[in-house]
Each structure stands twice: as C-alpha cells, then as structure tokens.
HTML snippet that shows the backbone in 3Dmol.js (N, CA, C, O; Angstrom):
<script src="https://3Dmol.org/build/3Dmol-min.js"></script>
<div id="view" style="width:600px;height:400px;position:relative"></div>
<script>
const pdb = `
ATOM      1  N   UNK A   1     -10.975 -51.750  17.822  1.00  0.00           N
ATOM      2  CA  UNK A   1      -9.669 -51.145  18.153  1.00  0.00           C
ATOM      3  C   UNK A   1      -9.170 -50.108  17.066  1.00  0.00           C
ATOM      4  O   UNK A   1      -8.453 -49.151  17.357  1.00  0.00           O
ATOM      5  N   UNK A   2      -9.611 -50.386  15.793  1.00  0.00           N
ATOM      6  CA  UNK A   2      -9.341 -49.584  14.764  1.00  0.00           C
ATOM      7  C   UNK A   2      -9.950 -48.100  14.952  1.00  0.00           C
ATOM      8  O   UNK A   2      -9.310 -47.105  14.613  1.00  0.00           O
ATOM      9  N   UNK A   3     -11.160 -48.038  15.485  1.00  0.00           N
ATOM     10  CA  UNK A   3     -11.916 -46.832  15.833  1.00  0.00           C
ATOM     11  C   UNK A   3     -11.217 -46.071  16.856  1.00  0.00           C
ATOM     12  O   UNK A   3     -11.106 -44.847  16.796  1.00  0.00           O
ATOM     13  N   UNK A   4     -10.715 -46.834  17.855  1.00  0.00           N
ATOM     14  CA  UNK A   4      -9.989 -46.153  19.059  1.00  0.00           C
ATOM     15  C   UNK A   4      -8.633 -45.488  18.410  1.00  0.00           C
ATOM     16  O   UNK A   4      -8.310 -44.332  18.686  1.00  0.00           O
ATOM     17  N   UNK A   5      -7.962 -46.218  17.633  1.00  0.00           N
ATOM     18  CA  UNK A   5      -6.716 -45.802  16.988  1.00  0.00           C
ATOM     19  C   UNK A   5      -6.996 -44.471  16.160  1.00  0.00           C
ATOM     20  O   UNK A   5      -6.256 -43.497  16.299  1.00  0.00           O
ATOM     21  N   UNK A   6      -8.010 -44.459  15.356  1.00  0.00           N
ATOM     22  CA  UNK A   6      -8.396 -43.272  14.638  1.00  0.00           C
ATOM     23  C   UNK A   6      -8.697 -42.112  15.532  1.00  0.00           C
ATOM     24  O   UNK A   6      -8.169 -41.011  15.371  1.00  0.00           O
ATOM     25  N   UNK A   7      -9.534 -42.373  16.451  1.00  0.00           N
ATOM     26  CA  UNK A   7      -9.835 -41.335  17.365  1.00  0.00           C
ATOM     27  C   UNK A   7      -8.580 -40.762  18.152  1.00  0.00           C
ATOM     28  O   UNK A   7      -8.491 -39.559  18.399  1.00  0.00           O
ATOM     29  N   UNK A   8      -7.659 -41.643  18.517  1.00  0.00           N
ATOM     30  CA  UNK A   8      -6.500 -41.234  19.238  1.00  0.00           C
ATOM     31  C   UNK A   8      -5.625 -40.334  18.198  1.00  0.00           C
ATOM     32  O   UNK A   8      -5.118 -39.276  18.572  1.00  0.00           O
ATOM     33  N   UNK A   9      -5.496 -40.771  17.013  1.00  0.00           N
ATOM     34  CA  UNK A   9      -4.677 -39.881  16.085  1.00  0.00           C
ATOM     35  C   UNK A   9      -5.391 -38.629  15.781  1.00  0.00           C
ATOM     36  O   UNK A   9      -4.703 -37.642  15.522  1.00  0.00           O
ATOM     37  N   UNK A  10      -6.729 -38.525  15.777  1.00  0.00           N
ATOM     38  CA  UNK A  10      -7.390 -37.314  15.630  1.00  0.00           C
ATOM     39  C   UNK A  10      -7.233 -36.307  16.848  1.00  0.00           C
ATOM     40  O   UNK A  10      -7.163 -35.092  16.662  1.00  0.00           O
ATOM     41  N   UNK A  11      -7.187 -36.857  18.030  1.00  0.00           N
ATOM     42  CA  UNK A  11      -6.829 -36.130  19.193  1.00  0.00           C
ATOM     43  C   UNK A  11      -5.475 -35.708  19.259  1.00  0.00           C
ATOM     44  O   UNK A  11      -5.289 -34.607  19.776  1.00  0.00           O
ATOM     45  N   UNK A  12      -4.433 -36.376  18.827  1.00  0.00           N
ATOM     46  CA  UNK A  12      -3.126 -35.992  18.861  1.00  0.00           C
ATOM     47  C   UNK A  12      -3.003 -34.826  17.937  1.00  0.00           C
ATOM     48  O   UNK A  12      -2.281 -33.875  18.238  1.00  0.00           O
ATOM     49  N   UNK A  13      -3.705 -34.867  16.787  1.00  0.00           N
ATOM     50  CA  UNK A  13      -3.610 -33.636  15.873  1.00  0.00           C
ATOM     51  C   UNK A  13      -4.264 -32.440  16.598  1.00  0.00           C
ATOM     52  O   UNK A  13      -3.914 -31.314  16.244  1.00  0.00           O
ATOM     53  N   UNK A  14      -5.170 -32.574  17.568  1.00  0.00           N
ATOM     54  CA  UNK A  14      -5.650 -31.449  18.218  1.00  0.00           C
ATOM     55  C   UNK A  14      -4.565 -30.851  19.136  1.00  0.00           C
ATOM     56  O   UNK A  14      -4.411 -29.637  19.265  1.00  0.00           O
ATOM     57  N   UNK A  15      -3.795 -31.819  19.790  1.00  0.00           N
ATOM     58  CA  UNK A  15      -2.758 -31.515  20.684  1.00  0.00           C
ATOM     59  C   UNK A  15      -1.515 -30.831  20.030  1.00  0.00           C
ATOM     60  O   UNK A  15      -0.931 -29.875  20.542  1.00  0.00           O
ATOM     61  N   UNK A  16      -1.182 -31.400  18.881  1.00  0.00           N
ATOM     62  CA  UNK A  16       0.099 -31.005  18.167  1.00  0.00           C
ATOM     63  C   UNK A  16       0.372 -29.501  18.068  1.00  0.00           C
ATOM     64  O   UNK A  16       1.512 -29.074  18.250  1.00  0.00           O
ATOM     65  N   UNK A  17      -0.728 -28.634  17.761  1.00  0.00           N
ATOM     66  CA  UNK A  17      -0.375 -27.203  17.872  1.00  0.00           C
ATOM     67  C   UNK A  17       0.156 -26.583  19.085  1.00  0.00           C
ATOM     68  O   UNK A  17       1.006 -25.693  19.055  1.00  0.00           O
ATOM     69  N   UNK A  18      -0.357 -27.065  20.155  1.00  0.00           N
ATOM     70  CA  UNK A  18       0.074 -26.650  21.553  1.00  0.00           C
ATOM     71  C   UNK A  18       1.460 -27.028  21.729  1.00  0.00           C
ATOM     72  O   UNK A  18       2.207 -26.205  22.258  1.00  0.00           O
ATOM     73  N   UNK A  19       1.922 -28.167  21.358  1.00  0.00           N
ATOM     74  CA  UNK A  19       3.268 -28.539  21.442  1.00  0.00           C
ATOM     75  C   UNK A  19       4.219 -27.824  20.499  1.00  0.00           C
ATOM     76  O   UNK A  19       5.348 -27.449  20.814  1.00  0.00           O
ATOM     77  N   UNK A  20       3.598 -27.658  19.199  1.00  0.00           N
ATOM     78  CA  UNK A  20       4.425 -26.977  18.279  1.00  0.00           C
ATOM     79  C   UNK A  20       4.881 -25.512  18.709  1.00  0.00           C
ATOM     80  O   UNK A  20       5.982 -25.029  18.446  1.00  0.00           O
ATOM     81  N   UNK A  21       3.772 -24.831  19.472  1.00  0.00           N
ATOM     82  CA  UNK A  21       4.117 -23.428  19.948  1.00  0.00           C
ATOM     83  C   UNK A  21       5.303 -23.492  20.911  1.00  0.00           C
ATOM     84  O   UNK A  21       5.941 -22.447  21.039  1.00  0.00           O
ATOM     85  N   UNK A  22       5.673 -24.516  21.576  1.00  0.00           N
ATOM     86  CA  UNK A  22       6.779 -24.676  22.463  1.00  0.00           C
ATOM     87  C   UNK A  22       7.948 -25.320  21.791  1.00  0.00           C
ATOM     88  O   UNK A  22       8.918 -25.659  22.469  1.00  0.00           O
ATOM     89  N   UNK A  23       7.913 -25.531  20.368  1.00  0.00           N
ATOM     90  CA  UNK A  23       9.115 -26.088  19.689  1.00  0.00           C
ATOM     91  C   UNK A  23       9.051 -27.525  19.735  1.00  0.00           C
ATOM     92  O   UNK A  23      10.064 -28.130  19.384  1.00  0.00           O
ATOM     93  N   UNK A  24       8.080 -28.155  20.092  1.00  0.00           N
ATOM     94  CA  UNK A  24       7.948 -29.572  20.267  1.00  0.00           C
ATOM     95  C   UNK A  24       6.977 -30.341  19.202  1.00  0.00           C
ATOM     96  O   UNK A  24       6.377 -29.675  18.359  1.00  0.00           O
ATOM     97  N   UNK A  25       6.851 -31.619  19.255  1.00  0.00           N
ATOM     98  CA  UNK A  25       6.002 -32.264  18.482  1.00  0.00           C
ATOM     99  C   UNK A  25       5.657 -33.668  19.053  1.00  0.00           C
ATOM    100  O   UNK A  25       6.313 -34.111  19.996  1.00  0.00           O
ATOM    101  N   UNK A  26       4.744 -34.303  18.555  1.00  0.00           N
ATOM    102  CA  UNK A  26       4.268 -35.661  18.997  1.00  0.00           C
ATOM    103  C   UNK A  26       4.073 -36.638  17.873  1.00  0.00           C
ATOM    104  O   UNK A  26       3.620 -36.191  16.819  1.00  0.00           O
ATOM    105  N   UNK A  27       4.356 -37.910  17.965  1.00  0.00           N
ATOM    106  CA  UNK A  27       4.157 -38.859  16.935  1.00  0.00           C
ATOM    107  C   UNK A  27       3.455 -40.108  17.638  1.00  0.00           C
ATOM    108  O   UNK A  27       3.820 -40.570  18.719  1.00  0.00           O
ATOM    109  N   UNK A  28       2.507 -40.537  16.949  1.00  0.00           N
ATOM    110  CA  UNK A  28       1.788 -41.872  17.300  1.00  0.00           C
ATOM    111  C   UNK A  28       2.751 -42.978  17.068  1.00  0.00           C
ATOM    112  O   UNK A  28       3.365 -43.009  16.002  1.00  0.00           O
ATOM    113  N   UNK A  29       2.942 -43.916  17.999  1.00  0.00           N
ATOM    114  CA  UNK A  29       3.734 -45.010  17.612  1.00  0.00           C
ATOM    115  C   UNK A  29       2.915 -46.285  17.528  1.00  0.00           C
ATOM    116  O   UNK A  29       2.935 -46.991  16.520  1.00  0.00           O
ATOM    117  N   UNK A  30       2.201 -46.565  18.596  1.00  0.00           N
ATOM    118  CA  UNK A  30       1.241 -47.739  18.581  1.00  0.00           C
ATOM    119  C   UNK A  30       0.308 -47.579  19.807  1.00  0.00           C
ATOM    120  O   UNK A  30       0.654 -46.903  20.776  1.00  0.00           O
ATOM    121  N   UNK A  31      -0.879 -48.213  19.741  1.00  0.00           N
ATOM    122  CA  UNK A  31      -1.813 -48.492  20.745  1.00  0.00           C
ATOM    123  C   UNK A  31      -1.943 -49.930  21.065  1.00  0.00           C
ATOM    124  O   UNK A  31      -2.439 -50.633  20.184  1.00  0.00           O
ATOM    125  N   UNK A  32      -1.607 -50.450  22.096  1.00  0.00           N
ATOM    126  CA  UNK A  32      -1.637 -51.748  22.460  1.00  0.00           C
ATOM    127  C   UNK A  32      -1.897 -51.984  23.894  1.00  0.00           C
ATOM    128  O   UNK A  32      -1.264 -51.418  24.786  1.00  0.00           O
ATOM    129  N   UNK A  33      -2.910 -52.895  24.106  1.00  0.00           N
ATOM    130  CA  UNK A  33      -3.209 -53.383  25.410  1.00  0.00           C
ATOM    131  C   UNK A  33      -3.708 -52.252  26.303  1.00  0.00           C
ATOM    132  O   UNK A  33      -3.550 -52.306  27.522  1.00  0.00           O
ATOM    133  N   UNK A  34      -4.289 -51.266  25.723  1.00  0.00           N
ATOM    134  CA  UNK A  34      -4.796 -50.064  26.471  1.00  0.00           C
ATOM    135  C   UNK A  34      -3.616 -48.946  26.771  1.00  0.00           C
ATOM    136  O   UNK A  34      -3.828 -47.960  27.477  1.00  0.00           O
ATOM    137  N   UNK A  35      -2.509 -49.189  26.224  1.00  0.00           N
ATOM    138  CA  UNK A  35      -1.514 -48.219  26.335  1.00  0.00           C
ATOM    139  C   UNK A  35      -1.158 -47.518  25.057  1.00  0.00           C
ATOM    140  O   UNK A  35      -0.974 -48.174  24.031  1.00  0.00           O
ATOM    141  N   UNK A  36      -1.055 -46.253  25.077  1.00  0.00           N
ATOM    142  CA  UNK A  36      -0.555 -45.411  23.828  1.00  0.00           C
ATOM    143  C   UNK A  36       0.882 -45.175  23.948  1.00  0.00           C
ATOM    144  O   UNK A  36       1.358 -44.680  24.970  1.00  0.00           O
ATOM    145  N   UNK A  37       1.574 -45.503  22.962  1.00  0.00           N
ATOM    146  CA  UNK A  37       2.931 -45.289  22.864  1.00  0.00           C
ATOM    147  C   UNK A  37       3.149 -44.120  21.779  1.00  0.00           C
ATOM    148  O   UNK A  37       2.708 -44.157  20.631  1.00  0.00           O
ATOM    149  N   UNK A  38       3.897 -43.091  22.334  1.00  0.00           N
ATOM    150  CA  UNK A  38       4.067 -41.929  21.489  1.00  0.00           C
ATOM    151  C   UNK A  38       5.549 -41.558  21.537  1.00  0.00           C
ATOM    152  O   UNK A  38       6.322 -42.060  22.353  1.00  0.00           O
ATOM    153  N   UNK A  39       5.897 -40.676  20.646  1.00  0.00           N
ATOM    154  CA  UNK A  39       7.387 -40.131  20.776  1.00  0.00           C
ATOM    155  C   UNK A  39       7.239 -38.602  20.747  1.00  0.00           C
ATOM    156  O   UNK A  39       6.627 -38.023  19.849  1.00  0.00           O
ATOM    157  N   UNK A  40       7.815 -38.000  21.747  1.00  0.00           N
ATOM    158  CA  UNK A  40       7.943 -36.559  21.926  1.00  0.00           C
ATOM    159  C   UNK A  40       9.165 -36.109  21.164  1.00  0.00           C
ATOM    160  O   UNK A  40      10.194 -36.772  21.299  1.00  0.00           O
ATOM    161  N   UNK A  41       9.159 -35.128  20.433  1.00  0.00           N
ATOM    162  CA  UNK A  41      10.419 -34.630  19.706  1.00  0.00           C
ATOM    163  C   UNK A  41      10.552 -33.186  19.780  1.00  0.00           C
ATOM    164  O   UNK A  41       9.675 -32.543  20.357  1.00  0.00           O
ATOM    165  N   UNK A  42      11.546 -32.610  19.262  1.00  0.00           N
ATOM    166  CA  UNK A  42      11.889 -31.166  19.389  1.00  0.00           C
ATOM    167  C   UNK A  42      12.218 -30.870  20.804  1.00  0.00           C
ATOM    168  O   UNK A  42      12.915 -31.609  21.499  1.00  0.00           O
ATOM    169  N   UNK A  43      11.648 -29.678  21.227  1.00  0.00           N
ATOM    170  CA  UNK A  43      11.845 -29.105  22.647  1.00  0.00           C
ATOM    171  C   UNK A  43      11.289 -30.079  23.636  1.00  0.00           C
ATOM    172  O   UNK A  43      11.779 -30.207  24.757  1.00  0.00           O
ATOM    173  N   UNK A  44      10.264 -30.761  23.212  1.00  0.00           N
ATOM    174  CA  UNK A  44       9.451 -31.569  24.261  1.00  0.00           C
ATOM    175  C   UNK A  44      10.331 -32.805  24.460  1.00  0.00           C
ATOM    176  O   UNK A  44      10.097 -33.373  25.527  1.00  0.00           O
ATOM    177  N   UNK A  45      11.249 -33.348  23.735  1.00  0.00           N
ATOM    178  CA  UNK A  45      11.994 -34.514  23.973  1.00  0.00           C
ATOM    179  C   UNK A  45      13.030 -34.294  25.201  1.00  0.00           C
ATOM    180  O   UNK A  45      13.364 -35.201  25.964  1.00  0.00           O
ATOM    181  N   UNK A  46      13.473 -32.996  25.277  1.00  0.00           N
ATOM    182  CA  UNK A  46      14.296 -32.722  26.339  1.00  0.00           C
ATOM    183  C   UNK A  46      13.819 -31.955  27.579  1.00  0.00           C
ATOM    184  O   UNK A  46      14.602 -31.600  28.460  1.00  0.00           O
ATOM    185  N   UNK A  47      12.568 -31.729  27.605  1.00  0.00           N
ATOM    186  CA  UNK A  47      11.909 -30.954  28.524  1.00  0.00           C
ATOM    187  C   UNK A  47      11.840 -31.622  29.823  1.00  0.00           C
ATOM    188  O   UNK A  47      11.500 -32.803  29.899  1.00  0.00           O
ATOM    189  N   UNK A  48      12.174 -30.860  30.941  1.00  0.00           N
ATOM    190  CA  UNK A  48      12.000 -31.451  32.263  1.00  0.00           C
ATOM    191  C   UNK A  48      10.582 -31.676  32.655  1.00  0.00           C
ATOM    192  O   UNK A  48      10.347 -32.490  33.547  1.00  0.00           O
ATOM    193  N   UNK A  49       9.548 -30.987  32.032  1.00  0.00           N
ATOM    194  CA  UNK A  49       8.231 -31.162  32.394  1.00  0.00           C
ATOM    195  C   UNK A  49       7.469 -32.278  31.433  1.00  0.00           C
ATOM    196  O   UNK A  49       6.239 -32.336  31.415  1.00  0.00           O
ATOM    197  N   UNK A  50       8.179 -33.033  30.749  1.00  0.00           N
ATOM    198  CA  UNK A  50       7.635 -34.037  29.806  1.00  0.00           C
ATOM    199  C   UNK A  50       6.669 -34.979  30.442  1.00  0.00           C
ATOM    200  O   UNK A  50       5.619 -35.315  29.894  1.00  0.00           O
ATOM    201  N   UNK A  51       7.079 -35.417  31.683  1.00  0.00           N
ATOM    202  CA  UNK A  51       6.143 -36.414  32.398  1.00  0.00           C
ATOM    203  C   UNK A  51       4.844 -35.662  32.784  1.00  0.00           C
ATOM    204  O   UNK A  51       3.744 -36.190  32.622  1.00  0.00           O
ATOM    205  N   UNK A  52       4.987 -34.479  33.273  1.00  0.00           N
ATOM    206  CA  UNK A  52       3.647 -33.717  33.570  1.00  0.00           C
ATOM    207  C   UNK A  52       2.914 -33.496  32.319  1.00  0.00           C
ATOM    208  O   UNK A  52       1.698 -33.680  32.364  1.00  0.00           O
ATOM    209  N   UNK A  53       3.458 -33.123  31.186  1.00  0.00           N
ATOM    210  CA  UNK A  53       2.763 -32.895  30.020  1.00  0.00           C
ATOM    211  C   UNK A  53       1.992 -34.190  29.506  1.00  0.00           C
ATOM    212  O   UNK A  53       0.848 -34.117  29.059  1.00  0.00           O
ATOM    213  N   UNK A  54       2.655 -35.297  29.596  1.00  0.00           N
ATOM    214  CA  UNK A  54       2.074 -36.572  29.266  1.00  0.00           C
ATOM    215  C   UNK A  54       0.940 -36.880  30.139  1.00  0.00           C
ATOM    216  O   UNK A  54      -0.186 -37.018  29.661  1.00  0.00           O
ATOM    217  N   UNK A  55       1.183 -36.999  31.441  1.00  0.00           N
ATOM    218  CA  UNK A  55       0.102 -37.302  32.381  1.00  0.00           C
ATOM    219  C   UNK A  55      -0.994 -36.384  32.556  1.00  0.00           C
ATOM    220  O   UNK A  55      -2.141 -36.833  32.545  1.00  0.00           O
ATOM    221  N   UNK A  56      -0.770 -35.080  32.725  1.00  0.00           N
ATOM    222  CA  UNK A  56      -1.708 -34.122  33.046  1.00  0.00           C
ATOM    223  C   UNK A  56      -2.411 -33.463  31.897  1.00  0.00           C
ATOM    224  O   UNK A  56      -3.490 -32.885  32.025  1.00  0.00           O
ATOM    225  N   UNK A  57      -1.757 -33.575  30.774  1.00  0.00           N
ATOM    226  CA  UNK A  57      -2.367 -32.990  29.552  1.00  0.00           C
ATOM    227  C   UNK A  57      -2.804 -34.003  28.557  1.00  0.00           C
ATOM    228  O   UNK A  57      -4.001 -34.170  28.326  1.00  0.00           O
ATOM    229  N   UNK A  58      -1.783 -34.748  27.902  1.00  0.00           N
ATOM    230  CA  UNK A  58      -1.988 -35.597  26.882  1.00  0.00           C
ATOM    231  C   UNK A  58      -2.941 -36.776  27.315  1.00  0.00           C
ATOM    232  O   UNK A  58      -3.963 -37.027  26.677  1.00  0.00           O
ATOM    233  N   UNK A  59      -2.570 -37.461  28.393  1.00  0.00           N
ATOM    234  CA  UNK A  59      -3.336 -38.577  28.857  1.00  0.00           C
ATOM    235  C   UNK A  59      -4.726 -38.126  29.346  1.00  0.00           C
ATOM    236  O   UNK A  59      -5.712 -38.791  29.028  1.00  0.00           O
ATOM    237  N   UNK A  60      -4.841 -37.036  30.096  1.00  0.00           N
ATOM    238  CA  UNK A  60      -6.075 -36.615  30.640  1.00  0.00           C
ATOM    239  C   UNK A  60      -7.094 -36.250  29.446  1.00  0.00           C
ATOM    240  O   UNK A  60      -8.282 -36.565  29.515  1.00  0.00           O
ATOM    241  N   UNK A  61      -6.549 -35.569  28.354  1.00  0.00           N
ATOM    242  CA  UNK A  61      -7.348 -35.179  27.378  1.00  0.00           C
ATOM    243  C   UNK A  61      -7.807 -36.435  26.603  1.00  0.00           C
ATOM    244  O   UNK A  61      -9.004 -36.528  26.328  1.00  0.00           O
ATOM    245  N   UNK A  62      -6.953 -37.402  26.234  1.00  0.00           N
ATOM    246  CA  UNK A  62      -7.368 -38.580  25.556  1.00  0.00           C
ATOM    247  C   UNK A  62      -8.384 -39.430  26.304  1.00  0.00           C
ATOM    248  O   UNK A  62      -9.272 -39.996  25.666  1.00  0.00           O
ATOM    249  N   UNK A  63      -8.296 -39.549  27.640  1.00  0.00           N
ATOM    250  CA  UNK A  63      -9.154 -40.288  28.452  1.00  0.00           C
ATOM    251  C   UNK A  63     -10.574 -39.913  28.470  1.00  0.00           C
ATOM    252  O   UNK A  63     -11.448 -40.715  28.797  1.00  0.00           O
ATOM    253  N   UNK A  64     -10.844 -38.524  28.070  1.00  0.00           N
ATOM    254  CA  UNK A  64     -12.109 -37.985  28.014  1.00  0.00           C
ATOM    255  C   UNK A  64     -12.906 -38.789  26.963  1.00  0.00           C
ATOM    256  O   UNK A  64     -14.081 -39.081  27.182  1.00  0.00           O
ATOM    257  N   UNK A  65     -12.326 -39.122  25.912  1.00  0.00           N
ATOM    258  CA  UNK A  65     -13.021 -39.814  24.800  1.00  0.00           C
ATOM    259  C   UNK A  65     -12.661 -41.385  24.672  1.00  0.00           C
ATOM    260  O   UNK A  65     -13.367 -42.153  24.018  1.00  0.00           O
ATOM    261  N   UNK A  66     -11.598 -41.751  25.298  1.00  0.00           N
ATOM    262  CA  UNK A  66     -11.139 -43.138  25.143  1.00  0.00           C
ATOM    263  C   UNK A  66     -10.916 -43.662  26.654  1.00  0.00           C
ATOM    264  O   UNK A  66      -9.796 -43.683  27.164  1.00  0.00           O
ATOM    265  N   UNK A  67     -12.060 -44.073  27.306  1.00  0.00           N
ATOM    266  CA  UNK A  67     -12.082 -44.395  28.611  1.00  0.00           C
ATOM    267  C   UNK A  67     -11.209 -45.651  28.941  1.00  0.00           C
ATOM    268  O   UNK A  67     -10.772 -45.817  30.080  1.00  0.00           O
ATOM    269  N   UNK A  68     -10.974 -46.495  27.970  1.00  0.00           N
ATOM    270  CA  UNK A  68     -10.225 -47.691  28.103  1.00  0.00           C
ATOM    271  C   UNK A  68      -8.723 -47.497  28.151  1.00  0.00           C
ATOM    272  O   UNK A  68      -7.958 -48.421  28.426  1.00  0.00           O
ATOM    273  N   UNK A  69      -8.315 -46.227  27.868  1.00  0.00           N
ATOM    274  CA  UNK A  69      -6.811 -45.877  27.897  1.00  0.00           C
ATOM    275  C   UNK A  69      -6.295 -46.035  29.338  1.00  0.00           C
ATOM    276  O   UNK A  69      -6.780 -45.426  30.291  1.00  0.00           O
ATOM    277  N   UNK A  70      -5.251 -46.919  29.421  1.00  0.00           N
ATOM    278  CA  UNK A  70      -4.705 -47.151  30.779  1.00  0.00           C
ATOM    279  C   UNK A  70      -3.462 -46.148  30.974  1.00  0.00           C
ATOM    280  O   UNK A  70      -3.074 -45.888  32.113  1.00  0.00           O
ATOM    281  N   UNK A  71      -2.880 -45.622  29.906  1.00  0.00           N
ATOM    282  CA  UNK A  71      -1.814 -44.722  30.110  1.00  0.00           C
ATOM    283  C   UNK A  71      -1.122 -44.426  28.749  1.00  0.00           C
ATOM    284  O   UNK A  71      -1.361 -45.037  27.707  1.00  0.00           O
ATOM    285  N   UNK A  72      -0.212 -43.383  28.896  1.00  0.00           N
ATOM    286  CA  UNK A  72       0.497 -42.934  27.646  1.00  0.00           C
ATOM    287  C   UNK A  72       2.038 -43.063  27.987  1.00  0.00           C
ATOM    288  O   UNK A  72       2.483 -42.552  29.015  1.00  0.00           O
ATOM    289  N   UNK A  73       2.760 -43.689  27.187  1.00  0.00           N
ATOM    290  CA  UNK A  73       4.211 -43.996  27.325  1.00  0.00           C
ATOM    291  C   UNK A  73       4.947 -43.346  26.292  1.00  0.00           C
ATOM    292  O   UNK A  73       4.683 -43.547  25.107  1.00  0.00           O
ATOM    293  N   UNK A  74       5.976 -42.475  26.718  1.00  0.00           N
ATOM    294  CA  UNK A  74       6.882 -41.809  25.729  1.00  0.00           C
ATOM    295  C   UNK A  74       7.958 -42.819  25.356  1.00  0.00           C
ATOM    296  O   UNK A  74       8.583 -43.405  26.240  1.00  0.00           O
ATOM    297  N   UNK A  75       8.195 -43.043  24.004  1.00  0.00           N
ATOM    298  CA  UNK A  75       9.116 -43.943  23.593  1.00  0.00           C
ATOM    299  C   UNK A  75      10.383 -43.191  22.986  1.00  0.00           C
ATOM    300  O   UNK A  75      10.223 -42.404  22.053  1.00  0.00           O
ATOM    301  N   UNK A  76      11.478 -43.408  23.453  1.00  0.00           N
ATOM    302  CA  UNK A  76      12.606 -42.755  22.776  1.00  0.00           C
ATOM    303  C   UNK A  76      13.265 -43.738  21.763  1.00  0.00           C
ATOM    304  O   UNK A  76      13.898 -44.725  22.136  1.00  0.00           O
ATOM    305  N   UNK A  77      13.080 -43.414  20.492  1.00  0.00           N
ATOM    306  CA  UNK A  77      13.564 -44.358  19.515  1.00  0.00           C
ATOM    307  C   UNK A  77      14.948 -43.869  19.029  1.00  0.00           C
ATOM    308  O   UNK A  77      15.569 -44.515  18.184  1.00  0.00           O
TER     309      UNK A  77
END
`;
const viewer = $3Dmol.createViewer("view");
viewer.addModel(pdb, "pdb");
viewer.setStyle({}, {cartoon: {color: "spectrum"}});
viewer.zoomTo();
viewer.render();
</script>
C-alpha cells in the first residue's frame, strides 16, 4: 500500500500544474480501502465542474497506473 500511496502522490504532482493554471490546487488526504481522499482548493473548490474534473481527469489518470483505485472523493475540511 505504501508503494501505491507514493505513486498516487507522484501523479498528483503531475496533475497539480494543470489545476494551478486555473487558480486551483489539490491536496492528498488519505488512501483507504481503494478510495483516494483529496481536497480541492482555490478556484477548484467552488468550481461547478469539480465532479467532472475529479471523475474524468484525476480519477481516469490515476487508474492508468493504480488499477485497484475504486474512486476519488473530494473532502471539504
């Protein structure tokens, strides 16, 4: 599981610049039972397309290398 977490964190770093270009950011919260918990912030936190970004972009990208990933959940802390 530690390898998966490190891979996820590396991939989130690859995604971060694209979110930053739109004034947003992403933070790793935890990976548990096949689900990745993240926190979107900045412009991404209030964006109406946040669900699309998570499902069609972040989740799809991560599943290419982490086939056991069941889903990505945005956590509002």
